[in-house]
C-alpha positions as CSV (number, residue, x, y, z in Angstrom):
1,M,179.3,60.6,13.2
2,E,181.9,62.9,13.9
3,I,181.5,66.0,15.5
4,S,184.1,68.5,15.4
5,A,185.5,70.7,18.6
6,S,184.6,73.7,16.9
7,D,181.1,72.7,16.3
8,V,180.7,71.5,19.8
9,K,182.3,75.4,20.9
10,Q,180.1,77.0,18.7
11,L,177.0,75.3,20.2
12,R,178.5,76.2,23.7
13,E,178.9,80.1,22.7
14,Q,175.6,79.8,21.5
15,T,173.6,78.0,24.2
16,G,176.0,78.2,27.2
17,A,175.1,74.5,28.0
18,P,178.5,72.4,29.2
19,M,180.5,70.9,26.5
20,M,179.8,67.4,26.8
21,D,176.1,68.1,26.6
22,C,176.8,69.8,23.7
23,K,178.6,67.2,22.0
24,K,175.8,64.7,22.8
25,A,173.1,66.9,21.5
26,L,174.9,66.9,18.1
27,L,175.1,63.7,18.2
28,E,172.0,62.9,18.8
29,S,171.0,65.4,16.3
30,D,172.9,64.3,13.3
31,G,175.0,67.7,13.6
32,D,171.8,69.5,13.0
33,F,172.3,73.0,15.0
34,E,168.6,74.0,15.2
35,K,167.6,70.2,16.3
36,A,170.8,70.4,19.0
37,V,169.3,73.6,20.9
38,T,166.2,72.1,20.9
39,Y,167.6,69.0,22.8
40,L,169.1,71.2,25.0
41,R,166.6,73.5,26.1
42,Q,164.6,70.1,26.4
43,K,167.2,69.0,28.6
44,S,167.6,72.1,30.8
45,L,163.9,72.0,31.5
46,A,164.2,68.5,33.0
47,T,167.2,69.9,34.7
48,V,165.1,73.1,35.8
49,T,162.2,70.7,37.1
50,K,164.5,68.6,39.5
51,K,166.1,71.8,40.9
52,A,162.6,73.6,41.1
53,G,162.0,72.8,44.8
54,R,165.2,73.7,46.5
55,T,165.3,76.8,48.8
56,T,167.0,80.3,47.3
57,S,168.0,82.1,49.9
58,D,170.8,84.5,48.6
59,G,170.9,86.3,45.2
60,L,171.1,90.3,44.4
61,I,169.2,93.0,44.1
62,A,169.6,95.0,41.1
63,A,168.7,98.6,40.1
64,Y,168.2,100.2,36.7
65,I,167.4,104.0,36.0
66,H,166.5,104.6,32.3
67,P,168.4,107.4,30.6
68,G,166.9,110.4,31.4
69,S,165.7,109.4,35.1
70,K,162.0,109.0,34.5
71,I,162.2,105.6,34.7
72,G,163.7,103.5,37.4
73,V,163.5,99.6,38.4
74,M,164.4,97.4,41.3
75,V,164.5,93.7,41.2
76,E,165.6,90.7,43.4
77,L,167.1,87.6,42.1
78,N,167.8,84.4,44.2
79,C,169.5,81.9,44.4
80,E,171.1,79.1,45.9
81,T,174.5,80.3,47.1
82,D,176.8,83.4,47.5
83,F,179.2,81.9,44.6
84,V,176.5,82.0,42.0
85,A,175.0,85.5,42.8
86,R,178.3,87.0,42.3
87,S,179.0,85.1,38.9
88,D,178.8,86.9,36.1
89,D,176.3,85.2,34.4
90,F,174.0,85.4,37.3
91,T,174.7,89.6,37.9
92,T,174.3,90.1,34.2
93,F,171.0,88.5,33.7
94,T,170.0,90.3,36.7
95,K,170.8,93.8,35.1
96,I,168.9,92.6,32.3
97,V,166.0,91.7,33.6
98,A,165.9,95.2,35.7
99,M,166.3,96.8,32.4
100,H,163.8,94.2,30.7
101,I,161.1,95.3,33.1
102,A,161.8,99.1,32.8
103,A,161.2,98.6,28.8
104,L,158.2,96.1,28.6
105,N,156.8,97.1,32.1
106,P,155.3,93.7,33.1
107,Q,152.7,93.8,35.7
108,Y,153.1,90.4,37.6
109,I,155.8,87.5,37.7
110,R,154.4,84.6,36.8
111,R,150.3,84.1,35.6
112,E,149.7,82.4,38.6
113,D,149.9,86.0,39.9
114,V,147.3,87.2,38.2
115,T,144.3,88.3,40.9
116,P,141.1,86.4,40.4
117,Q,139.4,89.7,39.7
118,V,142.1,90.7,36.8
119,M,141.3,86.9,35.4
120,E,137.6,87.5,35.7
121,S,137.5,90.9,34.0
122,E,139.8,89.8,31.4
123,K,137.7,86.9,30.7
124,S,134.4,89.0,30.4
125,I,135.9,91.5,27.9
126,Y,137.4,88.5,25.6
127,R,133.9,86.9,26.1
128,E,131.8,89.8,24.7
129,Q,134.8,90.2,22.0
130,A,133.5,86.9,21.1
131,R,130.2,87.3,21.2
132,Q,130.5,90.2,18.8
133,S,132.7,88.7,16.6
134,G,129.8,86.7,14.9
135,K,131.3,83.2,15.0
136,P,129.6,80.2,16.4
137,E,129.4,79.9,20.1
138,K,131.0,76.6,20.2
139,F,134.3,78.7,19.2
140,W,134.2,81.3,21.8
141,E,136.0,79.3,24.6
142,K,139.3,78.6,22.2
143,I,138.6,82.6,21.2
144,I,139.0,83.3,25.1
145,S,141.6,81.0,25.8
146,G,144.0,82.2,22.9
147,R,143.5,85.8,23.6
148,L,144.4,85.1,27.7
149,E,147.7,83.3,26.6
150,K,148.4,86.8,24.6
151,F,147.1,88.7,27.9
152,Y,149.8,86.7,29.6
153,A,152.4,87.0,27.3
154,E,152.2,90.8,27.6
155,V,152.2,91.4,31.4
156,C,153.7,88.3,32.8
157,L,157.7,88.9,33.4
158,L,158.4,85.3,32.7
159,E,156.1,84.9,29.5
160,Q,157.6,88.2,28.1
161,T,159.7,88.1,24.7
162,Y,163.3,88.4,26.5
163,I,164.5,92.1,25.7
164,K,168.0,90.7,24.2
165,D,166.9,87.8,22.1
166,D,163.3,88.1,20.4
167,T,163.4,84.5,19.7
168,R,163.5,83.3,23.5
169,T,160.7,84.0,26.7
170,V,162.7,85.6,30.1
171,Q,161.2,81.9,31.4
172,E,163.5,79.9,28.7
173,V,166.3,82.3,29.4
174,L,165.9,81.8,33.1
175,N,165.9,78.1,32.2
176,E,169.2,77.9,30.6
177,L,170.3,80.2,33.3
178,I,169.7,77.7,36.0
179,A,170.5,74.5,33.9
180,K,174.5,76.3,32.9
181,L,174.9,77.2,36.6
182,G,173.5,74.4,38.2
183,E,171.7,75.9,40.9
184,N,167.7,77.2,41.4
185,I,167.1,80.6,40.5
186,T,164.2,82.4,40.9
187,I,162.9,85.9,40.4
188,R,161.3,87.2,43.4
189,R,159.9,90.6,43.4
190,F,160.2,94.1,41.7
191,A,159.7,97.3,41.7
192,R,158.9,100.0,38.4
193,Y,158.5,103.5,39.3
194,Q,157.5,105.9,36.0
195,L,158.1,109.9,37.0
196,G,154.4,111.7,36.7
197,E,152.3,107.9,37.1
198,T,149.2,108.0,39.1
199,L,150.1,106.6,42.5
200,S,147.2,103.8,43.8
201,Q,145.3,105.5,46.8
């Protein structure tokens, strides 16, 4: 099948993947753009897995103050080299992540960060909701599991819907950036301040 240069260019602009990978994805997908994007995402995930263990000792700290100066965010993103840290793709993503945190107020970076106490509290609430739903007990665990997944998507940064693209999660966008830049990239920590919020004792 003949793949035109304009199709390859369009797929590259849409995904940020290298030209040769875009061409291969279109060939493997018989020219179907949606299948090609899926192919590239799967390939990105494989690439991400290979890079996941590599040390990230460079990076950036970005700050974002929401208009009105009532919400402020600082976020640290790490990568492997100063070269990538100074790249437009990395700096832009870091700034958008700071804006995302200001807007969606995640409590954790990843689901593994949720404390056992919070997990038990949430499960207890969902178990009681399942009990009151009137559904047979054999379905309760499925109900609890489904509500936990929704909880993670609401409070964990990497599982939230990306503020700039509601078809992808922050993790998916991060995976694509890792594949594009060829380095392991991690969101290490963040702090979000809201004027007048109650401070923990």
